[in-house]
C-alpha positions as CSV (number, residue, x, y, z in Angstrom):
1,X,0.0,0.0,0.0
2,X,2.8,2.5,0.9
3,X,4.2,2.1,-2.6
4,X,1.1,4.0,-3.9
5,X,2.5,7.1,-2.2
6,X,6.0,7.3,-3.4
7,X,7.8,10.2,-5.1
8,X,7.3,8.5,-8.5
9,X,3.5,9.0,-8.0
10,X,4.0,12.7,-7.0
11,X,4.1,12.2,-3.2
12,X,6.9,13.3,-0.9
13,X,7.3,11.9,2.6
14,X,7.6,14.7,5.2
15,X,7.9,14.7,9.0
16,X,5.8,16.9,11.4
17,X,8.3,17.4,14.3
18,X,5.6,18.8,16.7
19,X,3.3,15.7,16.2
20,X,6.3,13.3,15.7
21,X,4.5,11.9,12.8
22,X,5.1,11.3,9.1
23,X,2.9,12.3,6.2
24,X,2.8,12.1,2.5
25,X,2.1,15.3,0.5
26,X,1.4,15.7,-3.2
27,X,1.5,19.3,-4.5
28,X,0.0,18.3,-7.8
29,X,-3.2,16.8,-6.2
30,X,-2.9,18.9,-2.9
31,X,-3.5,15.6,-1.1
32,X,-2.1,15.1,2.4
33,X,-2.0,11.6,3.9
34,X,-1.0,11.0,7.5
35,X,0.0,7.7,8.8
36,X,2.1,5.9,11.5
37,X,5.4,4.2,10.9
38,X,7.9,2.6,13.3
39,X,9.5,6.0,14.0
40,X,6.3,7.7,15.0
41,X,5.1,4.7,17.1
42,X,8.4,4.7,19.0
43,X,7.6,8.4,19.9
44,X,4.0,7.4,20.8
45,X,5.2,4.6,23.1
46,X,7.6,7.0,24.9
47,X,4.8,9.5,25.4
48,X,2.5,6.8,26.8
49,X,5.2,5.6,29.2
50,X,6.1,9.2,30.3
51,X,2.5,10.1,31.0
52,X,1.3,6.7,32.5
53,X,-1.3,6.2,29.8
54,X,-3.1,2.9,29.1
55,X,-2.1,2.2,25.5
56,X,-1.6,3.2,21.9
57,X,-3.9,3.4,18.9
58,X,-2.9,3.1,15.3
59,X,-4.8,2.8,12.0
60,X,-5.3,0.1,10.7
61,X,-4.0,-3.3,11.8
62,X,-5.0,-5.1,8.6
63,X,-2.5,-2.9,6.7
64,X,0.3,-4.3,8.9
65,X,0.3,-7.9,7.8
66,X,3.9,-8.5,8.9
67,X,3.1,-6.9,12.3
68,X,6.0,-4.4,12.0
69,X,3.9,-1.7,13.6
70,X,2.5,-4.0,16.3
71,X,6.0,-5.2,17.1
72,X,7.3,-1.7,17.3
73,X,4.5,-0.8,19.8
74,X,5.2,-3.9,21.9
75,X,8.9,-3.2,22.0
76,X,8.3,0.4,22.8
77,X,6.0,-0.3,25.7
78,X,7.5,-3.5,27.1
79,X,11.0,-3.9,25.6
80,X,14.2,-2.8,27.2
């Protein structure tokens, strides 16, 4: 799915440092697509631990068939 939003299709991956989250932007279509990746989920896990929160949400698990995002969450919350 991510391959649909590559530079060859007019999208550029950018990073919002305030939100600690990536997004794709296409100037041609003026389309913005936000998403989570392992880097953003590591930041989320750190935020959850720092603030004693109960968990993390990401959208959508069916788009993580190799469970890379789920593994990142687990490692971020329970790993060393």
